[in-house]
C-alpha positions, -999 to +999 in steps of 0.1 A: +530+241+105+549+261+131+542+298+132+572+321+134+572+354+152+593+385+150+604+407+179+573+430+177+550+399+179+569+387+210+565+421+226+527+419+222+526+382+233+547+385+264+538+421+274+574+432+280+594+460+265+613+454+232+646+462+251+639+433+274+635+410+245+669+420+230+685+417+264+672+381+267+685+374+232+720+387+241+720+367+273+708+335+255+678+333+277+651+332+251+649+306+222+652+322+188+669+319+154+688+345+134+681+348+097+698+375+077+703+396+108+667+393+120+655+374+150+627+348+147+608+329+174+589+296+170+555+303+186+549+269+202+584+268+215+581+303+229+549+296+247+564+265+263+594+285+273+572+313+288+552+288+307+584+273+322+595+308+332+560+316+346+556+345+322+520+357+318+508+351+282+476+372+283+466+367+246+474+330+246+455+324+278+425+345+266+423+324+234+427+292+253+400+302+278+376+312+249+383+279+232+375+260+264+343+280+269+332+272+233+338+235+239+318+237+271+289+255+254+289+231+225+287+202+250+256+216+266+239+221+233+248+185+222+234+172+255+202+191+250+198+177+215+207+141+226+182+143+255+154+158+233+123+177+243+090+162+255+056+181+258+025+175+280+043+148+299+019+129+323+028+141+358+003+132+385+032+128+409+070+130+410+072+092+410+050+089+379+069+117+362+102+099+367+086+067+352+077+087+321+112+101+319+127+066+319+102+055+292+105+085+269+142+090+269+162+069+245+183+050+269+202+017+267+194-011+291+196-017+320+197+020+329+163+026+313+148+002+338+165+017+369+165+054+360+132+063+377+144+048+410+178+065+407+162+099+402+138+093+431+167+084+454+184+116+446+152+136+450+148+122+485+182+136+496+172+172+487+150+189+462+164+194+427+140+223+422+160+255+416+130+279+416+109+297+390+091+265+382+122+246+371+139+215+384+171+197+373+166+160+384+198+139+382+213+108+397+235+108+428+265+096+408+274+098+371+263+069+350+296+063+333+295+037+306+259+029+312+251+057+287+269+067+255+272+104+262+259+130+286+224+142+279+198+166+291+162+157+285+137+186+287+102+177+299+073+201+300+047+187+325+011+182+319+005+191+355+028+212+376+043+194+406+055+205+440+093+197+441+097+216+474+118+242+456+133+271+476+108+296+463+078+273+468+067+276+432+054+244+415+075+230+388+063+231+352+095+220+334+123+196+343+157+193+328+168+157+335+206+156+335+224+123+329+262+126+330+289+102+320+314+116+346+317+141+374+334+167+352+306+168+326+280+168+354+294+199+372+300+216+339+265+210+326+246+217+358+265+249+363+256+262+329+220+251+332+216+268+365+231+301+352+209+301+321+177+291+338+181+319+364+174+345+338+139+360+337+137+361+299+144+323+298+116+316+322+092+335+299+105+316+269+100+282+286+065+290+296+056+287+259+068+251+258+092+255+229+103+228+204+137+213+205+150+235+177+137+267+194+151+256+227+185+250+213+185+283+193+176+302+224+202+285+246+228+291+219+219+328+218+221+331+255+254+313+257+268+336+230+257+367+249+274+355+281+307+346+264 
């Protein structure tokens, strides 16, 4: 159902003086209806009109931005849940680790058979280690329809590995990012990198948390950053 606004609402929405609103009404420049001597404005029509006039709608844009951020945060949490958490993962080498990743993640064929090689090819280009004992391995290109949805598998290693990270620290946990498209990939890897750069998160990860605890902590961190 359409929401109807009065002049005072429009003043707050458009951030212009009331006198300007009445001037626009007299000039027929702004869409409105008159009922019993009062002016009413359809909200959706007004927003479209304001956009066409390049009028800044601070409140509308703020809510829209928050809505998009919420969707983005929910997408990361869903990806973590889909990818699952694995503990004490055999890791005598990066190659053997990626083999374990391809075996333990719930993946459709044939991507399950080729994932280890795809991750290794990307690793040979440049290290996916981001520092603080963390790496975010991923494929060179999104997997598209080879997977049902983007996912982030969390693997706590049995033995730390040298990923040639910038800080030189051995990696004890990897977040394997598998994306369906470039948009999801950039969105997820950006959020992961921001969250994983925080010292309290590093301390938390050193305790090898369960999936539920990991999701709870990430949700809390995302909420604090919103």
